[in-house]
TORKOL-4160 file (C-alpha; in steps of 0.2 Angstrom, whole numbers, padded with zeros to 4 digits, m for minus):
458
<pt num="1" X="m0218" Y="0443" Z="0171"/>
<pt num="2" X="m0223" Y="0453" Z="0156"/>
<pt num="3" X="m0227" Y="0442" Z="0142"/>
<pt num="4" X="m0226" Y="0456" Z="0129"/>
<pt num="5" X="m0207" Y="0458" Z="0132"/>
<pt num="6" X="m0203" Y="0439" Z="0129"/>
<pt num="7" X="m0197" Y="0435" Z="0113"/>
<pt num="8" X="m0192" Y="0416" Z="0116"/>
<pt num="9" X="m0202" Y="0403" Z="0123"/>
<pt num="10" X="m0192" Y="0387" Z="0128"/>
<pt num="11" X="m0201" Y="0371" Z="0134"/>
<pt num="12" X="m0192" Y="0356" Z="0143"/>
<pt num="13" X="m0204" Y="0341" Z="0141"/>
<pt num="14" X="m0214" Y="0349" Z="0126"/>
<pt num="15" X="m0222" Y="0334" Z="0121"/>
<pt num="16" X="m0232" Y="0333" Z="0135"/>
<pt num="17" X="m0251" Y="0336" Z="0133"/>
<pt num="18" X="m0251" Y="0351" Z="0144"/>
<pt num="19" X="m0235" Y="0358" Z="0138"/>
<pt num="20" X="m0239" Y="0357" Z="0120"/>
<pt num="21" X="m0256" Y="0366" Z="0121"/>
<pt num="22" X="m0246" Y="0381" Z="0130"/>
<pt num="23" X="m0232" Y="0379" Z="0117"/>
<pt num="24" X="m0247" Y="0381" Z="0104"/>
<pt num="25" X="m0254" Y="0396" Z="0113"/>
<pt num="26" X="m0237" Y="0405" Z="0113"/>
<pt num="27" X="m0235" Y="0402" Z="0095"/>
<pt num="28" X="m0252" Y="0409" Z="0091"/>
<pt num="29" X="m0245" Y="0425" Z="0099"/>
<pt num="30" X="m0231" Y="0426" Z="0087"/>
<pt num="31" X="m0217" Y="0421" Z="0099"/>
<pt num="32" X="m0203" Y="0410" Z="0094"/>
<pt num="33" X="m0206" Y="0393" Z="0102"/>
<pt num="34" X="m0192" Y="0378" Z="0104"/>
<pt num="35" X="m0192" Y="0364" Z="0115"/>
<pt num="36" X="m0186" Y="0347" Z="0121"/>
<pt num="37" X="m0193" Y="0330" Z="0124"/>
<pt num="38" X="m0187" Y="0315" Z="0128"/>
<pt num="39" X="m0195" Y="0304" Z="0113"/>
<pt num="40" X="m0203" Y="0307" Z="0095"/>
<pt num="41" X="m0222" Y="0306" Z="0096"/>
<pt num="42" X="m0237" Y="0310" Z="0085"/>
<pt num="43" X="m0239" Y="0325" Z="0095"/>
<pt num="44" X="m0221" Y="0333" Z="0093"/>
<pt num="45" X="m0222" Y="0329" Z="0075"/>
<pt num="46" X="m0238" Y="0340" Z="0073"/>
<pt num="47" X="m0229" Y="0352" Z="0083"/>
<pt num="48" X="m0214" Y="0354" Z="0072"/>
<pt num="49" X="m0226" Y="0354" Z="0057"/>
<pt num="50" X="m0232" Y="0370" Z="0066"/>
<pt num="51" X="m0216" Y="0378" Z="0065"/>
<pt num="52" X="m0210" Y="0372" Z="0082"/>
<pt num="53" X="m0191" Y="0368" Z="0084"/>
<pt num="54" X="m0190" Y="0351" Z="0093"/>
<pt num="55" X="m0174" Y="0340" Z="0097"/>
<pt num="56" X="m0174" Y="0324" Z="0106"/>
<pt num="57" X="m0157" Y="0324" Z="0115"/>
<pt num="58" X="m0154" Y="0330" Z="0132"/>
<pt num="59" X="m0140" Y="0341" Z="0125"/>
<pt num="60" X="m0136" Y="0359" Z="0130"/>
<pt num="61" X="m0127" Y="0362" Z="0111"/>
<pt num="62" X="m0144" Y="0358" Z="0104"/>
<pt num="63" X="m0154" Y="0373" Z="0112"/>
<pt num="64" X="m0155" Y="0386" Z="0097"/>
<pt num="65" X="m0143" Y="0400" Z="0099"/>
<pt num="66" X="m0158" Y="0413" Z="0100"/>
<pt num="67" X="m0165" Y="0404" Z="0116"/>
<pt num="68" X="m0148" Y="0406" Z="0126"/>
<pt num="69" X="m0154" Y="0425" Z="0129"/>
<pt num="70" X="m0159" Y="0426" Z="0147"/>
<pt num="71" X="m0166" Y="0443" Z="0146"/>
<pt num="72" X="m0179" Y="0439" Z="0131"/>
<pt num="73" X="m0182" Y="0420" Z="0134"/>
<pt num="74" X="m0194" Y="0412" Z="0145"/>
<pt num="75" X="m0192" Y="0394" Z="0149"/>
<pt num="76" X="m0205" Y="0381" Z="0155"/>
<pt num="77" X="m0203" Y="0365" Z="0162"/>
<pt num="78" X="m0214" Y="0350" Z="0167"/>
<pt num="79" X="m0210" Y="0340" Z="0184"/>
<pt num="80" X="m0211" Y="0326" Z="0174"/>
<pt num="81" X="m0193" Y="0330" Z="0169"/>
<pt num="82" X="m0180" Y="0324" Z="0179"/>
<pt num="83" X="m0172" Y="0336" Z="0191"/>
<pt num="84" X="m0154" Y="0332" Z="0185"/>
<pt num="85" X="m0159" Y="0336" Z="0166"/>
<pt num="86" X="m0144" Y="0345" Z="0158"/>
<pt num="87" X="m0155" Y="0358" Z="0149"/>
<pt num="88" X="m0163" Y="0363" Z="0165"/>
<pt num="89" X="m0149" Y="0365" Z="0174"/>
<pt num="90" X="m0140" Y="0376" Z="0161"/>
<pt num="91" X="m0155" Y="0387" Z="0162"/>
<pt num="92" X="m0154" Y="0387" Z="0182"/>
<pt num="93" X="m0136" Y="0391" Z="0181"/>
<pt num="94" X="m0137" Y="0404" Z="0170"/>
<pt num="95" X="m0151" Y="0416" Z="0177"/>
<pt num="96" X="m0166" Y="0411" Z="0165"/>
<pt num="97" X="m0184" Y="0416" Z="0169"/>
<pt num="98" X="m0189" Y="0397" Z="0174"/>
<pt num="99" X="m0208" Y="0394" Z="0178"/>
<pt num="100" X="m0218" Y="0378" Z="0179"/>
<pt num="101" X="m0231" Y="0372" Z="0167"/>
<pt num="102" X="m0244" Y="0375" Z="0181"/>
<pt num="103" X="m0237" Y="0393" Z="0185"/>
<pt num="104" X="m0239" Y="0398" Z="0167"/>
<pt num="105" X="m0256" Y="0390" Z="0165"/>
<pt num="106" X="m0261" Y="0401" Z="0180"/>
<pt num="107" X="m0254" Y="0416" Z="0174"/>
<pt num="108" X="m0263" Y="0414" Z="0156"/>
<pt num="109" X="m0279" Y="0410" Z="0164"/>
<pt num="110" X="m0281" Y="0425" Z="0172"/>
<pt num="111" X="m0282" Y="0434" Z="0156"/>
<pt num="112" X="m0299" Y="0427" Z="0154"/>
<pt num="113" X="m0314" Y="0421" Z="0163"/>
<pt num="114" X="m0308" Y="0405" Z="0170"/>
<pt num="115" X="m0318" Y="0390" Z="0170"/>
<pt num="116" X="m0309" Y="0376" Z="0176"/>
<pt num="117" X="m0312" Y="0357" Z="0178"/>
<pt num="118" X="m0304" Y="0346" Z="0192"/>
<pt num="119" X="m0307" Y="0330" Z="0199"/>
<pt num="120" X="m0295" Y="0313" Z="0198"/>
<pt num="121" X="m0306" Y="0305" Z="0184"/>
<pt num="122" X="m0317" Y="0313" Z="0171"/>
<pt num="123" X="m0308" Y="0329" Z="0169"/>
<pt num="124" X="m0303" Y="0329" Z="0151"/>
<pt num="125" X="m0319" Y="0323" Z="0144"/>
<pt num="126" X="m0329" Y="0337" Z="0153"/>
<pt num="127" X="m0315" Y="0350" Z="0149"/>
<pt num="128" X="m0316" Y="0345" Z="0130"/>
<pt num="129" X="m0335" Y="0343" Z="0132"/>
<pt num="130" X="m0339" Y="0360" Z="0139"/>
<pt num="131" X="m0326" Y="0368" Z="0128"/>
<pt num="132" X="m0336" Y="0360" Z="0114"/>
<pt num="133" X="m0352" Y="0365" Z="0119"/>
<pt num="134" X="m0345" Y="0384" Z="0122"/>
<pt num="135" X="m0336" Y="0385" Z="0107"/>
<pt num="136" X="m0352" Y="0380" Z="0096"/>
<pt num="137" X="m0362" Y="0393" Z="0105"/>
<pt num="138" X="m0363" Y="0413" Z="0104"/>
<pt num="139" X="m0350" Y="0413" Z="0118"/>
<pt num="140" X="m0334" Y="0405" Z="0111"/>
<pt num="141" X="m0321" Y="0400" Z="0122"/>
<pt num="142" X="m0301" Y="0397" Z="0122"/>
<pt num="143" X="m0297" Y="0381" Z="0130"/>
<pt num="144" X="m0282" Y="0371" Z="0136"/>
<pt num="145" X="m0287" Y="0354" Z="0135"/>
<pt num="146" X="m0279" Y="0337" Z="0143"/>
<pt num="147" X="m0282" Y="0327" Z="0127"/>
<pt num="148" X="m0284" Y="0329" Z="0109"/>
<pt num="149" X="m0302" Y="0334" Z="0103"/>
<pt num="150" X="m0307" Y="0323" Z="0089"/>
<pt num="151" X="m0319" Y="0338" Z="0084"/>
<pt num="152" X="m0305" Y="0352" Z="0083"/>
<pt num="153" X="m0289" Y="0338" Z="0081"/>
<pt num="154" X="m0280" Y="0349" Z="0094"/>
<pt num="155" X="m0277" Y="0351" Z="0113"/>
<pt num="156" X="m0279" Y="0371" Z="0112"/>
<pt num="157" X="m0293" Y="0380" Z="0105"/>
<pt num="158" X="m0291" Y="0399" Z="0102"/>
<pt num="159" X="m0306" Y="0413" Z="0100"/>
<pt num="160" X="m0298" Y="0430" Z="0103"/>
<pt num="161" X="m0315" Y="0437" Z="0102"/>
<pt num="162" X="m0321" Y="0427" Z="0118"/>
<pt num="163" X="m0318" Y="0432" Z="0136"/>
<pt num="164" X="m0318" Y="0415" Z="0143"/>
<pt num="165" X="m0304" Y="0402" Z="0143"/>
<pt num="166" X="m0307" Y="0384" Z="0148"/>
<pt num="167" X="m0294" Y="0375" Z="0158"/>
<pt num="168" X="m0291" Y="0356" Z="0164"/>
<pt num="169" X="m0287" Y="0358" Z="0183"/>
<pt num="170" X="m0273" Y="0344" Z="0186"/>
<pt num="171" X="m0272" Y="0340" Z="0203"/>
<pt num="172" X="m0254" Y="0332" Z="0200"/>
<pt num="173" X="m0238" Y="0342" Z="0208"/>
<pt num="174" X="m0254" Y="0353" Z="0217"/>
<pt num="175" X="m0254" Y="0362" Z="0199"/>
<pt num="176" X="m0272" Y="0367" Z="0201"/>
<pt num="177" X="m0268" Y="0378" Z="0215"/>
<pt num="178" X="m0261" Y="0390" Z="0203"/>
<pt num="179" X="m0278" Y="0393" Z="0196"/>
<pt num="180" X="m0290" Y="0406" Z="0202"/>
<pt num="181" X="m0307" Y="0401" Z="0190"/>
<pt num="182" X="m0322" Y="0411" Z="0190"/>
<pt num="183" X="m0332" Y="0394" Z="0188"/>
<pt num="184" X="m0326" Y="0376" Z="0193"/>
<pt num="185" X="m0332" Y="0358" Z="0193"/>
<pt num="186" X="m0326" Y="0344" Z="0204"/>
<pt num="187" X="m0328" Y="0326" Z="0197"/>
<pt num="188" X="m0320" Y="0315" Z="0209"/>
<pt num="189" X="m0308" Y="0314" Z="0224"/>
<pt num="190" X="m0301" Y="0296" Z="0224"/>
<pt num="191" X="m0285" Y="0293" Z="0231"/>
<pt num="192" X="m0272" Y="0295" Z="0218"/>
<pt num="193" X="m0255" Y="0303" Z="0216"/>
<pt num="194" X="m0250" Y="0296" Z="0233"/>
<pt num="195" X="m0232" Y="0300" Z="0227"/>
<pt num="196" X="m0237" Y="0318" Z="0229"/>
<pt num="197" X="m0250" Y="0317" Z="0244"/>
<pt num="198" X="m0247" Y="0308" Z="0259"/>
<pt num="199" X="m0265" Y="0299" Z="0259"/>
<pt num="200" X="m0283" Y="0304" Z="0254"/>
<pt num="201" X="m0285" Y="0316" Z="0267"/>
<pt num="202" X="m0272" Y="0326" Z="0261"/>
<pt num="203" X="m0277" Y="0325" Z="0244"/>
<pt num="204" X="m0294" Y="0331" Z="0249"/>
<pt num="205" X="m0287" Y="0345" Z="0258"/>
<pt num="206" X="m0279" Y="0352" Z="0242"/>
<pt num="207" X="m0297" Y="0351" Z="0233"/>
<pt num="208" X="m0304" Y="0360" Z="0247"/>
<pt num="209" X="m0289" Y="0373" Z="0244"/>
<pt num="210" X="m0294" Y="0373" Z="0225"/>
<pt num="211" X="m0312" Y="0378" Z="0231"/>
<pt num="212" X="m0307" Y="0391" Z="0242"/>
<pt num="213" X="m0297" Y="0400" Z="0227"/>
<pt num="214" X="m0313" Y="0401" Z="0215"/>
<pt num="215" X="m0316" Y="0419" Z="0213"/>
<pt num="216" X="m0329" Y="0429" Z="0225"/>
<pt num="217" X="m0346" Y="0429" Z="0217"/>
<pt num="218" X="m0341" Y="0413" Z="0206"/>
<pt num="219" X="m0350" Y="0396" Z="0204"/>
<pt num="220" X="m0347" Y="0379" Z="0209"/>
<pt num="221" X="m0353" Y="0362" Z="0202"/>
<pt num="222" X="m0349" Y="0346" Z="0211"/>
<pt num="223" X="m0352" Y="0328" Z="0210"/>
<pt num="224" X="m0367" Y="0325" Z="0224"/>
<pt num="225" X="m0362" Y="0307" Z="0229"/>
<pt num="226" X="m0343" Y="0310" Z="0233"/>
<pt num="227" X="m0334" Y="0307" Z="0250"/>
<pt num="228" X="m0329" Y="0325" Z="0252"/>
<pt num="229" X="m0334" Y="0340" Z="0263"/>
<pt num="230" X="m0337" Y="0355" Z="0252"/>
<pt num="231" X="m0329" Y="0371" Z="0262"/>
<pt num="232" X="m0343" Y="0383" Z="0267"/>
<pt num="233" X="m0340" Y="0399" Z="0256"/>
<pt num="234" X="m0355" Y="0413" Z="0257"/>
<pt num="235" X="m0348" Y="0422" Z="0243"/>
<pt num="236" X="m0351" Y="0408" Z="0229"/>
<pt num="237" X="m0364" Y="0399" Z="0222"/>
<pt num="238" X="m0362" Y="0379" Z="0225"/>
<pt num="239" X="m0373" Y="0367" Z="0213"/>
<pt num="240" X="m0372" Y="0348" Z="0214"/>
<pt num="241" X="m0376" Y="0337" Z="0199"/>
<pt num="242" X="m0377" Y="0317" Z="0196"/>
<pt num="243" X="m0384" Y="0306" Z="0184"/>
<pt num="244" X="m0399" Y="0302" Z="0196"/>
<pt num="245" X="m0405" Y="0307" Z="0212"/>
<pt num="246" X="m0412" Y="0324" Z="0220"/>
<pt num="247" X="m0398" Y="0336" Z="0213"/>
<pt num="248" X="m0398" Y="0353" Z="0206"/>
<pt num="249" X="m0392" Y="0345" Z="0189"/>
<pt num="250" X="m0398" Y="0328" Z="0183"/>
<pt num="251" X="m0403" Y="0316" Z="0169"/>
<pt num="252" X="m0420" Y="0307" Z="0167"/>
<pt num="253" X="m0427" Y="0295" Z="0154"/>
<pt num="254" X="m0410" Y="0288" Z="0150"/>
<pt num="255" X="m0411" Y="0277" Z="0136"/>
<pt num="256" X="m0402" Y="0269" Z="0121"/>
<pt num="257" X="m0409" Y="0273" Z="0103"/>
<pt num="258" X="m0398" Y="0266" Z="0087"/>
<pt num="259" X="m0385" Y="0262" Z="0099"/>
<pt num="260" X="m0383" Y="0279" Z="0106"/>
<pt num="261" X="m0388" Y="0287" Z="0123"/>
<pt num="262" X="m0402" Y="0297" Z="0124"/>
<pt num="263" X="m0407" Y="0308" Z="0140"/>
<pt num="264" X="m0417" Y="0322" Z="0146"/>
<pt num="265" X="m0406" Y="0334" Z="0155"/>
<pt num="266" X="m0415" Y="0345" Z="0169"/>
<pt num="267" X="m0407" Y="0360" Z="0179"/>
<pt num="268" X="m0409" Y="0376" Z="0186"/>
<pt num="269" X="m0411" Y="0384" Z="0169"/>
<pt num="270" X="m0423" Y="0373" Z="0164"/>
<pt num="271" X="m0425" Y="0357" Z="0154"/>
<pt num="272" X="m0417" Y="0350" Z="0138"/>
<pt num="273" X="m0426" Y="0336" Z="0131"/>
<pt num="274" X="m0420" Y="0321" Z="0121"/>
<pt num="275" X="m0401" Y="0325" Z="0120"/>
<pt num="276" X="m0391" Y="0313" Z="0111"/>
<pt num="277" X="m0374" Y="0307" Z="0116"/>
<pt num="278" X="m0360" Y="0298" Z="0104"/>
<pt num="279" X="m0350" Y="0292" Z="0119"/>
<pt num="280" X="m0352" Y="0275" Z="0128"/>
<pt num="281" X="m0355" Y="0272" Z="0145"/>
<pt num="282" X="m0366" Y="0277" Z="0159"/>
<pt num="283" X="m0351" Y="0287" Z="0166"/>
<pt num="284" X="m0351" Y="0298" Z="0151"/>
<pt num="285" X="m0370" Y="0303" Z="0152"/>
<pt num="286" X="m0364" Y="0309" Z="0169"/>
<pt num="287" X="m0349" Y="0318" Z="0162"/>
<pt num="288" X="m0362" Y="0326" Z="0151"/>
<pt num="289" X="m0372" Y="0332" Z="0165"/>
<pt num="290" X="m0358" Y="0340" Z="0173"/>
<pt num="291" X="m0351" Y="0349" Z="0157"/>
<pt num="292" X="m0370" Y="0355" Z="0153"/>
<pt num="293" X="m0373" Y="0358" Z="0170"/>
<pt num="294" X="m0356" Y="0372" Z="0169"/>
<pt num="295" X="m0361" Y="0376" Z="0153"/>
<pt num="296" X="m0380" Y="0382" Z="0156"/>
<pt num="297" X="m0372" Y="0393" Z="0171"/>
<pt num="298" X="m0358" Y="0401" Z="0161"/>
<pt num="299" X="m0373" Y="0407" Z="0149"/>
<pt num="300" X="m0374" Y="0395" Z="0136"/>
<pt num="301" X="m0393" Y="0393" Z="0130"/>
<pt num="302" X="m0402" Y="0377" Z="0131"/>
<pt num="303" X="m0404" Y="0376" Z="0110"/>
<pt num="304" X="m0386" Y="0379" Z="0109"/>
<pt num="305" X="m0382" Y="0364" Z="0120"/>
<pt num="306" X="m0396" Y="0353" Z="0111"/>
<pt num="307" X="m0388" Y="0357" Z="0093"/>
<pt num="308" X="m0370" Y="0355" Z="0100"/>
<pt num="309" X="m0370" Y="0338" Z="0111"/>
<pt num="310" X="m0374" Y="0326" Z="0097"/>
<pt num="311" X="m0360" Y="0333" Z="0086"/>
<pt num="312" X="m0346" Y="0330" Z="0098"/>
<pt num="313" X="m0335" Y="0316" Z="0093"/>
<pt num="314" X="m0325" Y="0314" Z="0110"/>
<pt num="315" X="m0306" Y="0313" Z="0113"/>
<pt num="316" X="m0292" Y="0302" Z="0107"/>
<pt num="317" X="m0287" Y="0289" Z="0118"/>
<pt num="318" X="m0304" Y="0290" Z="0128"/>
<pt num="319" X="m0314" Y="0276" Z="0124"/>
<pt num="320" X="m0307" Y="0277" Z="0107"/>
<pt num="321" X="m0313" Y="0265" Z="0093"/>
<pt num="322" X="m0299" Y="0259" Z="0083"/>
<pt num="323" X="m0308" Y="0246" Z="0074"/>
<pt num="324" X="m0328" Y="0244" Z="0074"/>
<pt num="325" X="m0334" Y="0228" Z="0065"/>
<pt num="326" X="m0345" Y="0214" Z="0068"/>
<pt num="327" X="m0331" Y="0201" Z="0069"/>
<pt num="328" X="m0320" Y="0212" Z="0078"/>
<pt num="329" X="m0320" Y="0227" Z="0090"/>
<pt num="330" X="m0304" Y="0237" Z="0095"/>
<pt num="331" X="m0304" Y="0250" Z="0110"/>
<pt num="332" X="m0290" Y="0260" Z="0116"/>
<pt num="333" X="m0292" Y="0269" Z="0132"/>
<pt num="334" X="m0281" Y="0280" Z="0142"/>
<pt num="335" X="m0289" Y="0273" Z="0159"/>
<pt num="336" X="m0274" Y="0270" Z="0171"/>
<pt num="337" X="m0282" Y="0271" Z="0189"/>
<pt num="338" X="m0292" Y="0257" Z="0196"/>
<pt num="339" X="m0309" Y="0267" Z="0195"/>
<pt num="340" X="m0305" Y="0272" Z="0177"/>
<pt num="341" X="m0302" Y="0254" Z="0172"/>
<pt num="342" X="m0317" Y="0249" Z="0181"/>
<pt num="343" X="m0328" Y="0262" Z="0171"/>
<pt num="344" X="m0321" Y="0258" Z="0154"/>
<pt num="345" X="m0321" Y="0240" Z="0156"/>
<pt num="346" X="m0340" Y="0240" Z="0162"/>
<pt num="347" X="m0345" Y="0252" Z="0148"/>
<pt num="348" X="m0338" Y="0239" Z="0136"/>
<pt num="349" X="m0347" Y="0225" Z="0143"/>
<pt num="350" X="m0363" Y="0234" Z="0142"/>
<pt num="351" X="m0360" Y="0238" Z="0124"/>
<pt num="352" X="m0355" Y="0220" Z="0119"/>
<pt num="353" X="m0365" Y="0209" Z="0131"/>
<pt num="354" X="m0362" Y="0192" Z="0122"/>
<pt num="355" X="m0344" Y="0194" Z="0116"/>
<pt num="356" X="m0328" Y="0189" Z="0126"/>
<pt num="357" X="m0316" Y="0205" Z="0131"/>
<pt num="358" X="m0298" Y="0205" Z="0131"/>
<pt num="359" X="m0289" Y="0218" Z="0138"/>
<pt num="360" X="m0271" Y="0224" Z="0137"/>
<pt num="361" X="m0266" Y="0235" Z="0153"/>
<pt num="362" X="m0249" Y="0245" Z="0153"/>
<pt num="363" X="m0248" Y="0250" Z="0173"/>
<pt num="364" X="m0241" Y="0268" Z="0174"/>
<pt num="365" X="m0230" Y="0272" Z="0188"/>
<pt num="366" X="m0220" Y="0261" Z="0201"/>
<pt num="367" X="m0229" Y="0272" Z="0215"/>
<pt num="368" X="m0248" Y="0270" Z="0209"/>
<pt num="369" X="m0244" Y="0251" Z="0205"/>
<pt num="370" X="m0238" Y="0249" Z="0223"/>
<pt num="371" X="m0252" Y="0260" Z="0230"/>
<pt num="372" X="m0266" Y="0251" Z="0222"/>
<pt num="373" X="m0260" Y="0234" Z="0217"/>
<pt num="374" X="m0277" Y="0226" Z="0227"/>
<pt num="375" X="m0289" Y="0239" Z="0217"/>
<pt num="376" X="m0281" Y="0235" Z="0199"/>
<pt num="377" X="m0282" Y="0216" Z="0201"/>
<pt num="378" X="m0301" Y="0219" Z="0205"/>
<pt num="379" X="m0304" Y="0230" Z="0191"/>
<pt num="380" X="m0295" Y="0220" Z="0177"/>
<pt num="381" X="m0304" Y="0205" Z="0184"/>
<pt num="382" X="m0320" Y="0210" Z="0176"/>
<pt num="383" X="m0311" Y="0205" Z="0159"/>
<pt num="384" X="m0314" Y="0189" Z="0153"/>
<pt num="385" X="m0296" Y="0189" Z="0148"/>
<pt num="386" X="m0279" Y="0199" Z="0153"/>
<pt num="387" X="m0263" Y="0204" Z="0147"/>
<pt num="388" X="m0253" Y="0213" Z="0158"/>
<pt num="389" X="m0237" Y="0222" Z="0150"/>
<pt num="390" X="m0223" Y="0229" Z="0162"/>
<pt num="391" X="m0224" Y="0246" Z="0171"/>
<pt num="392" X="m0221" Y="0262" Z="0163"/>
<pt num="393" X="m0212" Y="0272" Z="0173"/>
<pt num="394" X="m0214" Y="0289" Z="0166"/>
<pt num="395" X="m0206" Y="0301" Z="0178"/>
<pt num="396" X="m0200" Y="0289" Z="0191"/>
<pt num="397" X="m0185" Y="0278" Z="0196"/>
<pt num="398" X="m0187" Y="0260" Z="0200"/>
<pt num="399" X="m0193" Y="0254" Z="0217"/>
<pt num="400" X="m0187" Y="0238" Z="0224"/>
<pt num="401" X="m0199" Y="0224" Z="0223"/>
<pt num="402" X="m0212" Y="0234" Z="0214"/>
<pt num="403" X="m0216" Y="0226" Z="0196"/>
<pt num="404" X="m0232" Y="0221" Z="0187"/>
<pt num="405" X="m0230" Y="0204" Z="0193"/>
<pt num="406" X="m0238" Y="0212" Z="0211"/>
<pt num="407" X="m0254" Y="0215" Z="0201"/>
<pt num="408" X="m0253" Y="0199" Z="0191"/>
<pt num="409" X="m0254" Y="0188" Z="0206"/>
<pt num="410" X="m0268" Y="0196" Z="0215"/>
<pt num="411" X="m0279" Y="0194" Z="0199"/>
<pt num="412" X="m0290" Y="0180" Z="0202"/>
<pt num="413" X="m0294" Y="0176" Z="0183"/>
<pt num="414" X="m0285" Y="0162" Z="0177"/>
<pt num="415" X="m0287" Y="0168" Z="0160"/>
<pt num="416" X="m0271" Y="0180" Z="0162"/>
<pt num="417" X="m0254" Y="0183" Z="0153"/>
<pt num="418" X="m0239" Y="0193" Z="0159"/>
<pt num="419" X="m0227" Y="0199" Z="0146"/>
<pt num="420" X="m0216" Y="0214" Z="0141"/>
<pt num="421" X="m0222" Y="0226" Z="0127"/>
<pt num="422" X="m0210" Y="0218" Z="0114"/>
<pt num="423" X="m0217" Y="0201" Z="0117"/>
<pt num="424" X="m0235" Y="0207" Z="0116"/>
<pt num="425" X="m0238" Y="0206" Z="0095"/>
<pt num="426" X="m0231" Y="0189" Z="0096"/>
<pt num="427" X="m0243" Y="0183" Z="0110"/>
<pt num="428" X="m0258" Y="0192" Z="0099"/>
<pt num="429" X="m0254" Y="0181" Z="0084"/>
<pt num="430" X="m0261" Y="0166" Z="0093"/>
<pt num="431" X="m0276" Y="0174" Z="0098"/>
<pt num="432" X="m0292" Y="0181" Z="0090"/>
<pt num="433" X="m0300" Y="0191" Z="0101"/>
<pt num="434" X="m0319" Y="0198" Z="0099"/>
<pt num="435" X="m0317" Y="0213" Z="0108"/>
<pt num="436" X="m0300" Y="0221" Z="0111"/>
<pt num="437" X="m0295" Y="0235" Z="0123"/>
<pt num="438" X="m0278" Y="0243" Z="0125"/>
<pt num="439" X="m0278" Y="0252" Z="0142"/>
<pt num="440" X="m0266" Y="0264" Z="0151"/>
<pt num="441" X="m0256" Y="0280" Z="0149"/>
<pt num="442" X="m0239" Y="0276" Z="0146"/>
<pt num="443" X="m0233" Y="0273" Z="0129"/>
<pt num="444" X="m0245" Y="0258" Z="0124"/>
<pt num="445" X="m0251" Y="0269" Z="0111"/>
<pt num="446" X="m0237" Y="0265" Z="0101"/>
<pt num="447" X="m0245" Y="0248" Z="0098"/>
<pt num="448" X="m0261" Y="0254" Z="0092"/>
<pt num="449" X="m0256" Y="0254" Z="0072"/>
<pt num="450" X="m0247" Y="0237" Z="0074"/>
<pt num="451" X="m0262" Y="0230" Z="0083"/>
<pt num="452" X="m0274" Y="0237" Z="0069"/>
<pt num="453" X="m0263" Y="0230" Z="0055"/>
<pt num="454" X="m0261" Y="0213" Z="0062"/>
<pt num="455" X="m0281" Y="0213" Z="0065"/>
<pt num="456" X="m0284" Y="0219" Z="0047"/>
<pt num="457" X="m0283" Y="0202" Z="0040"/>
<pt num="458" X="m0299" Y="0196" Z="0047"/>
């Protein structure tokens, strides 16, 4: 496919975080960009303001006339859209070039030196962090992010002078196997997406295949304590990282000063003392170690890292403070896997040791709820009070017998409530939480502003 010959790019599911970044890429190239999504959201509103034509009804008649030319139009879709989508089947029936998001990202990443961040957890934070470190260095970078950077207020960074592209390598639908990076990191290989993978060993095999796709002469950074056997390759350099232990990259002298983590970074390119990180939780210190490791072996200088890390503001919906007062704290977090929930809740408990922590969790996907009900319950039991919402189905059809109640019944904490999303605000009116968390990857973020408005009175 020759990008120069494409005039129009049409996206099915354009409001997805990965899809919207690619849509922005094609817009910067001067292409005509349009698309469909199921619902309007803040991100689609931003895209419309940037000149992208978007509609929210699966209707062939809504497809703009120029995008019905199958010679000069590329159609990009996400696996999250249903297979019976009318617009998708129109394009299929009429001979259009149709590509999955992962195929297009793989194609785009081949035009630059690709730095890929893979792992079942932590990849959005590390992707955004390394993009920031490189962006603030003499090297610069282009980047396709899995979240909205608070520093740059976007999920797509463009630098036409830089030869590097940083990409989030998503294991869902085996998407990351479309990439051939020069450098990569693997953060975690916990069981997930068991609707795609038959079991954890199948998932691990996919990560091994990803490693085998690193270009000869490339470099891999991998978290040291993973239950994972790294494939043997003599033609790439392999490094380990951890928050502690005898690894190639690690942290020393970790402490909290003025409410922020300060630590020394020790790596193969030397030592960087007194780094400041504005993100909470030891997990994010470890994420920073991985990001700095990848940045240093990519050529970012130690003084550039020292100057840039303290300016990193984080990502929307990743331990995202919405309200931070003495009498009330409200944190929103994208955590949707038991391990992510555990890390987010533990970070909150670490910061607010003497306060009662109330968590509102919206499970994401029927299959994930079914496969990890026990683990979800154990993670949620770390909270002082739990409010559990209905499952957000995303791309899935209901599964008989799978509801939020199967998690609810396994939670040992008696201070728990099960309710629908529509009932939540009514329930919250009778509560005055000290620390409140909204947790989940569905549409729970629709509740952020109503919750903030409700608690602005105290």
